[in-house]
N, C-alpha and C positions, 0 to 999 in steps of 0.2 A: 755866716750870718746866724744870733741861735736864737733858737725857736722857742720861747716862753709861753706855758703855760696859763690857760686863761682860767682866772679871779672869777670866784664865784660865790655874788654875794647872792641872802636870803633879801626878803617881805624890807626885812629893819635892817637894809646897810651891814650884816654881821660875816666876815667871810664863814664861807661856807668850802666844805670839801662838793668835789664836783662827781656827780653817778656813777659805778662804778660801766667800764666799757666791756664788747665784749673782744675775743681777742678772737680775729677770722681769721690766723697763720694757727689756727687749734687744731690737732688733727683727730678728725671725729669717726668715731670707724659705724659703719653705717650699716647692720644686723638684717638679712632678709633674703626669706627663701625664693619669691618671685622675681624676675628677671628687670620686669618694668618696675614694680615699687622701689623697688633698690633704683634702681634711671632715674624717677619721679622724682625722689626722696633727694636724688646729687643734683636734680635740676633748679629741688627749691634750696636745699644752701649755696648753691651759687649765686643765685634769685640772691639770697639773701649778702653776701660777699661774704661766705666761708671760700675757701681754698684749698684746704687740705682735706677731703672726706674721701676717705676708701671705702671700699664693697663690697664683703663677703655675703655668702649664701647660709650661713649655716654657725650653730651654737660651739660647737669643736673643734671648728676652721677658724674660727672667730677669738677663743681659750688660746688655741698656738698659734697666734696671731699679736695676740695682750702679751703671751711670752716673749716677742723678740719685739718688737713696738711697744712704743708707748702712749698712752691718749689720753687724751686729754676729755674727753667726752663720746659716749656709745649710744647708740639709738639701738634697736633690738628690737624685731617682730618677739609676740607673743608665740607662736602657730610655728616650728620646723620640725624639718626629718634633723633625726640623732640627737642636738640637745639647743633643746627649746629658748625660750628668751631669758624665764621667771630660774629656768637651772644651773646658766650663763648668769643672770645675774645671783644668784645663791653661790656658787662659786669662787666667784671676783672676790663676791664675796668676806668672800673663806680667805681666802689671802691678803695678808698687810699690804704686801704692795701696789694690790690693786682695791681693797675696797674703800678706797676713796674717789673711785674713778666716777664724777655723774654717769647717773644709766639713765635714760628713755626706752618703757616701757610703748609698744605702736602694738597697737592688734583691734581686730573687727570684732573684740568682743563689748562688750558696752553692757549687757546683764550682771545688775545688780548682783549674785553670785560670784561677777568672777570679779569685778575690781575687789572682793572683798576677801576674794584668793589670791587677784595676784597682792593685800596689801596684807596678808595673812603672812606673805614672801620679804614685807618686805620692801617691795616697789611703792618709792616714793613720790614718782614721778613715769606717769601714766598717760598716753590721749591714745586717745580712737579717730579709727577715720574712715574714711576717708584725711587726708593730711592734708592743710592749707597749709602755704607760710603762712601768714601770721600769725595760724593762731601757734603753728611748729615757734616758732619764732620767740612770742613766750616764755612755750615749753621748756625753750632752748636755756632762757634767762632762769625761769625755776628752776632747772636741775640743778646750774654754775651757780645761784648765788647774787643771782644779777638781780634786779628789783628794777 
């Protein structure tokens, strides 16, 4: 049996393009130094339907793993030992192989000065902890260009 794609029509009966969907098989790297937070984020991602989730505890280790394996999305804490989230982001943007990987910065920092610091560093997708499933799903869609 051949599976047919559903045709979607707008309110005037004109055939339109279906909205982009998540690739639930994408490789997601979560970089967070607090174990309980790493596991909590993984639980949320699993609940949202994502299957390939990799957990690492700091930016140095993450950068080495990114050299070995392809990731489709990186979710990183800001404050971590060795290489923090903004430093990791900047390192990725310096290399053409990784400059286009969607990057979501998670942090407890919500003060205006800190948000401005992240924006000046080039961070486009920023989420303040605590993480909630609906908000994380929205931010992932935003980071991946899915509306």
